[in-house]
N, C-alpha and C positions, 0 to 999 in steps of 0.2 A: 504494500500500500504506500502511496505517496500522497502528499497533500499540498494544496495551495491555500493561503489565507489572504484575507483582505481586511486591512485596517481601515476603518472609516472615520471621517471627521464628524459624523452625525451618529447619534445613538440609534440603534435599531431594536425594535421589540421582536421577540420570537415570533409572534403572530404576523408581523409585517414581513419577516424573512420567509416564513412558510408560504405566504401568499405570493411573494416575489418569486420563489423557487417554482411554485405551481405554474405561474404565468410564463416563466422562462421555459419550462418543459413544454408547455403548450405551443409557444412560438417556435421552439426548436424542433417540434415534432417528436418529442421524447415521452416515453411513459413516465408517470409520476406516482409515487406511493408515499403516503405519510405513515411513518412508524413512530413508536414511542421515542421521543427525544431526537428524531432525525427525519429528514426527507430523503427519498431515494429517487434519482433521475437516471434514465437510460436503460439500455438493454445490454446484458452480458455479452462480451466482456467489458464494454464501455459504460460503466456504472459510476455514478457519483453518490456520495453519502454526505449530506449537508447537515451539520449539527444545529439544533435549535438554539443553543446557548450563543449569546452575542456579546458577552462582556469582553472588553478590549484586553484584559489580562490573560485571556485564553491563548493569546498569540505571542506573549513575551514572558520571560522568566526572571529578568533582573532590571534594576534601574538603568543600567548602561544600555541594555537593549531598548528599553522604553525611550531613552533619550535619542537614540539613533532613529527610531521610528518617528518620533515627534519631529525631528529635524527634517526628515525626508517628506513627511506628510504635511508639514507646515503648521501643525497644531497638535495638541494632545489627542491621541486616538480616543474616540468615544464609542466605537463598536468594533466587532471582529466577526468575520464570517469564515468558518472552517469548512473546506471542501476536500474530502478524502476520495481517492480514486485508485483503480488498479494501475498496473505499470504500463499498459499499452499506450501507443501514440493517440489512438482514437479517444481514449478516456482523458488523456492530457488535453487534447484539443477541446473536448466538451467542457472540462473543468476551466480551461483558460477563457473560453467564451463566456461562461457564467461569471467568472471573476471580473472580466471586463465590464459586464453589465452591472455588477455590484458597484464597481468604481464609478460608472456613469450615474447610477441612482443615488449613491451616498458619498460621493467625492472621497475616493479611497486610494489606497496604495496596495498593490499586489505583493504578497510575500511568497517568493518562489523557493525559499530555503528548504522546505519540505519536499521539493521535487528536484533538487540539485542546483538551484540557482541562488540568487541573493534577493534582498529587498529591491523590488522594482526591476530586477534583472533576471530574465528567463534563463533556464539552463541552456548550455550550448549543446546542440545535438552532436553525437559522435560522427566523424566523417564517414560517408558511405564507403563500403569496401569496393575497391576497383576490381574489375574483371581482369585476371592475369593473362587471359587470352590463351591459356594452355589447352 
C-alpha cells in the first residue's frame, strides 16, 4: 500500500469529505462504497481507500514537519485528506486525480512522501527498460 495526503488550508468535516469523494467517483466513472470510517473508490486492482478523519495532525508527526508544511502551504494546515492505494500505476493515477481535486476544492498541498516523492513533488518514475535488440 502507498498513500498520498493532502494538507488543506481550510478545515474539512468528515461528512463534507465523504460527499466530495462520492461526487468524485461519480464524475470519474468509478464505483463508490462507504464503509465504517472510510470511503472506497475504484475497481480492483485500482482501488482507493479514503479515511474519514480530516485532522491536519494525521499527516505530520513533529513540529519540524509541521513547520515545513506550513511554509510550503503558506498557512497552518487546517485539514488533511489521506488516500491509500495499491502499488499499480492505475491506482496512483486515480489517487493523484483525486488529490488534485482536493487541492482545487480546499486550497491544499499534495504530500507524495507516502508514494516515494516529497511534499508537492511527485515520485520520479523509474526509467523504462530498453529493448536490447537481442
